[in-house]
C-alpha positions in Angstrom: 64.3 -15.8 69.2 62.7 -12.7 67.6 62.5 -12.9 63.8 63.7 -10.0 61.7 60.3 -8.8 60.5 59.0 -8.8 64.1 62.0 -6.7 65.3 61.5 -4.2 62.5 57.9 -3.9 63.3 58.8 -3.2 67.0 61.3 -0.6 66.1 58.9 1.1 63.8 56.3 1.2 66.6 58.8 2.7 69.1 59.8 5.5 66.5 56.2 6.4 65.6 55.4 6.5 69.4 58.4 8.8 70.0 57.2 11.1 67.1 53.7 11.4 68.4 54.8 12.3 72.0 54.9 16.1 72.3 58.3 17.5 73.0 58.9 18.8 76.5 59.2 22.6 76.7 62.7 24.1 76.9 63.9 25.7 80.0 62.9 29.3 80.1 59.9 28.8 77.7 56.6 30.4 78.9 55.0 27.0 78.7 57.6 25.6 81.0 57.4 28.4 83.5 53.7 27.9 83.7 54.0 24.1 84.3 56.5 24.7 87.0 54.2 27.2 88.8 51.3 24.6 88.4 49.3 26.9 85.9 48.6 26.5 82.2 49.8 28.7 79.5 47.4 31.5 78.4 45.3 30.4 75.4 44.6 32.9 72.6 41.2 34.4 72.7 38.6 34.4 69.9 36.8 37.6 69.5 34.3 36.9 66.7 31.3 34.7 67.5 31.1 33.7 63.8 34.5 32.3 64.1 34.0 30.0 67.1 34.8 26.4 66.4 32.1 23.8 66.7 31.2 23.0 70.2 31.2 19.4 71.7 28.2 18.4 73.5 28.6 19.7 77.1 28.1 17.2 80.0 24.9 19.2 81.2 22.2 21.0 79.2 22.9 24.7 79.0 20.1 27.1 79.7 18.8 28.6 76.6 17.7 31.8 78.3 21.4 32.8 78.8 22.8 31.8 75.5 21.1 34.0 72.8 23.8 36.6 72.2 23.7 37.4 68.5 26.8 39.0 66.8 26.3 42.7 66.1 28.3 44.9 63.6 29.6 46.9 66.5 31.3 43.7 67.9 32.8 42.8 64.7 35.4 44.4 62.2 33.0 44.1 59.3 29.6 42.8 58.3 29.2 39.0 58.6 29.2 38.7 54.9 30.0 40.6 51.7 28.1 43.8 51.1 25.3 43.6 48.5 25.0 46.3 45.7 22.4 48.1 47.7 24.8 48.6 50.6 23.2 45.9 52.9 24.9 42.8 54.3 23.0 39.9 52.9 22.7 36.7 55.0 24.9 34.6 52.6 26.1 31.5 54.7 29.6 29.9 54.1 30.1 27.2 51.6 28.8 23.7 52.3 31.0 21.7 54.6 29.3 18.3 54.5 27.4 16.2 52.0 23.8 15.5 53.0 22.5 11.9 53.1 19.6 11.6 50.8 17.1 9.1 51.8 14.2 7.5 49.9 10.9 9.3 50.5 9.0 7.8 53.4 5.7 6.3 52.6 2.9 8.8 53.0 5.2 11.7 53.6 6.2 14.3 51.0 9.8 15.4 50.3 10.6 19.1 50.4 13.0 21.2 48.1 15.3 23.3 50.1 15.5 26.7 48.4 18.9 28.5 47.9 19.2 31.9 49.4 18.4 34.7 46.9 20.0 38.0 46.7 17.5 40.8 47.2 17.1 43.3 44.3 19.1 46.6 44.7 17.0 49.0 46.9 14.8 46.3 48.3 15.3 46.5 52.1 12.8 43.8 52.8 9.8 43.8 55.4 11.8 43.5 58.5 13.6 46.8 57.9 10.2 48.5 57.6 8.9 46.9 60.8 12.1 47.6 62.8 11.9 51.4 62.0 8.2 51.7 62.9 6.9 53.7 65.8 4.4 52.2 68.2 1.5 54.2 66.6 2.4 53.1 63.1 2.6 49.4 64.0 -0.7 49.4 66.0 -2.4 51.1 63.0 -1.0 48.5 60.6 -2.0 45.7 63.0 -5.6 47.1 63.0 -5.6 47.3 59.1 -4.5 43.6 59.0 -7.2 42.8 61.6 -4.8 41.2 64.0 -6.4 40.7 67.4 -4.2 42.3 70.0 -4.5 43.2 73.8 -2.5 46.3 74.7 -0.1 46.1 77.6 0.3 49.2 79.7 4.0 48.9 80.1 6.8 46.3 79.9 10.4 47.3 80.6 12.4 47.5 77.3 9.4 47.1 75.1 8.4 50.0 72.9 5.0 48.6 71.7 4.1 45.8 74.2 1.0 43.6 73.3 -0.5 40.2 73.9 -2.0 38.0 71.2 -5.7 37.9 71.7 -6.2 35.2 68.9 -4.4 33.4 66.3 -2.2 35.4 64.0 -2.8 34.8 60.3 -4.5 31.5 61.2 -1.5 30.3 63.5 -1.6 30.2 67.2 1.7 31.4 68.8 2.1 30.7 72.6 4.7 29.4 75.1 4.5 25.9 76.7 2.7 27.2 79.8 -0.7 25.8 80.5 -3.5 27.7 78.7 -5.0 29.1 81.9 -1.5 30.9 82.8 -0.9 32.5 79.4 -3.2 35.5 79.5 -1.3 37.0 82.4 2.2 35.6 81.9 4.9 38.3 80.9 6.4 35.4 78.6 3.4 35.9 76.3 4.2 39.6 75.7 5.4 40.7 72.1 6.3 43.9 70.6 3.9 44.8 67.9 6.5 45.0 65.3 7.5 41.4 66.0 3.8 40.5 65.6 3.7 42.0 62.0 6.6 39.8 61.1 4.9 36.7 62.7 1.8 37.6 60.6 3.9 37.3 57.4 5.5 34.2 58.7 2.0 32.6 59.1 1.6 32.6 55.3 4.8 30.5 55.0 3.6 28.2 57.8 0.2 27.8 56.1 1.8 26.3 53.1 3.2 23.6 55.4 -0.2 23.1 57.0 1.3 24.2 60.3 -1.5 25.9 62.7 0.4 26.2 66.0 3.9 27.4 67.1 5.1 26.6 70.6 7.9 28.9 71.7 10.5 28.5 74.3 11.0 32.1 74.7 9.7 35.6 73.6 9.9 38.4 76.1 12.5 38.3 78.8 12.5 41.4 81.0 15.9 43.2 81.2 17.5 44.0 84.5 15.5 46.1 87.0 17.8 49.0 86.5 17.0 49.1 82.7 15.6 52.6 81.8 11.9 52.4 81.1 12.1 54.4 77.8 15.2 52.5 76.5 14.4 49.8 73.8 15.7 46.4 74.8 17.5 44.3 72.3 16.2 40.9 71.2 14.2 39.1 73.9 14.6 41.9 76.3 12.7 44.1 73.9 10.1 41.4 73.0 11.5 41.5 69.4 12.5 37.8 69.2 10.9 34.4 69.4 12.5 31.0 70.0 10.6 28.5 68.1 10.9 24.9 69.5 7.8 23.0 68.1 5.5 23.5 65.1 2.2 21.6 65.0 0.3 20.7 61.9 -3.5 20.5 61.3 -3.5 16.7 61.7 -1.7 17.0 65.1 1.8 15.9 63.9 4.7 17.8 65.3 8.0 19.1 63.9 10.5 19.4 66.7 13.6 21.6 66.0 15.8 19.6 68.4 14.8 16.2 67.3 14.1 16.7 63.6 16.4 19.4 62.2 19.4 17.2 61.8 22.0 19.9 61.3 25.5 20.5 62.3 27.2 23.4 64.1 29.1 25.5 61.6 27.3 23.6 58.7 26.1 25.6 55.6 22.4 26.6 55.2 20.5 27.5 52.2 23.3 27.0 49.7 23.6 24.5 46.9 24.0 21.0 48.2 23.4 21.9 51.9 20.9 19.9 53.7 20.1 17.8 56.7 21.9 14.6 57.7 20.0 12.3 57.7 17.6 13.8 55.3 14.3 12.6 56.8 11.1 14.2 55.5 10.7 16.1 58.8 14.3 17.5 58.5 13.8 18.5 54.9 10.7 20.4 55.8 12.4 22.3 58.7 15.4 23.2 56.4 13.0 24.2 53.7 11.0 26.4 56.0 14.2 28.0 57.4 15.3 28.9 53.9 11.9 30.1 52.8 11.8 32.3 55.8 15.3 33.8 55.1 14.3 34.5 51.5 11.2 36.3 52.7 13.4 38.7 54.9 10.6 39.2 57.5 13.2 38.8 60.2 16.6 40.5 60.4 18.2 37.7 62.5 17.6 33.9 62.0 19.7 31.5 63.9 19.2 27.7 63.7 20.9 24.6 65.4 23.7 25.2 62.8 24.7 28.4 64.7 25.9 26.9 68.0 24.9 24.3 70.7 22.7 26.6 72.7 20.5 26.8 69.5 20.2 23.1 69.1 16.5 23.1 70.0 15.0 26.2 68.4 14.9 28.7 65.6 15.7 32.3 66.9 13.7 34.7 64.8 14.3 38.4 65.4 13.2 41.8 64.1 16.0 44.2 65.3 15.5 47.8 66.4 16.3 50.1 63.7 17.9 47.2 61.6 20.8 47.7 59.2 21.5 44.2 58.0 20.3 40.5 57.9 22.0 37.6 59.5 21.4 34.0 58.9 23.1 30.9 60.6 
């Protein structure tokens, strides 16, 4: 015989199961009609990239080359963040959404303070604005003044001022993962001169972290063959962006964005309380470098693994063509 407590528990379980089961659509409802025809109801679309929900890990690795679309002002109703007093849209990320796990310092490895994003002074547009508005001649002249060793490129579709790096820039070697013998002739080693000026600035930040080598996953990616020769290409198609995957220090140790960043899609960046989880020394250093870079405003667009899944393994750093704002995610 079933005892009273057991029977009550059974009734409670049945009631909770009935509540959890979704109600069947009523006759004539769009969902019911779609089910009858063997099709699913149309899902609402999301128009803003910045509003996309966190993506679950896909069953296969997505190609990074096809997933670098950055939001632009023309694609959104307003700037990504509130407008600053100087009329610019500062890269102020959303409030922190998770508490970082703080670990004790690892023996022999320093800890790094992650700076909070600073609001630029009114009227200060930052280096990236100046670089993005330069002509080819102005950029080449400044590169010569800075004594940056460059090799000119006759033409590269979509690139205004195509060059190759003939030596390290500011003491840092920037190159792809191709074998050294293939780099001098590879199209993937082409940069726009204006992006090189930003990299020269970035090298000063890297030097403070003893980083001497940057291995990128992508820089120039030629646009379609029907792209007009005299039309500047955006982002990688104009050689104005670099996807940084690995940073190598003087002692040979490496910081891998994919393995060491420890972020979260949609997570806060460069705000009080935001940080990696777990907060290993390598992760703290990568976060500190990302926020130092944002504060320097040498790139108009900076995307990290916190942006979306395709950026899980690199920092996307970009000088925009005739830029009007900064974007950080």
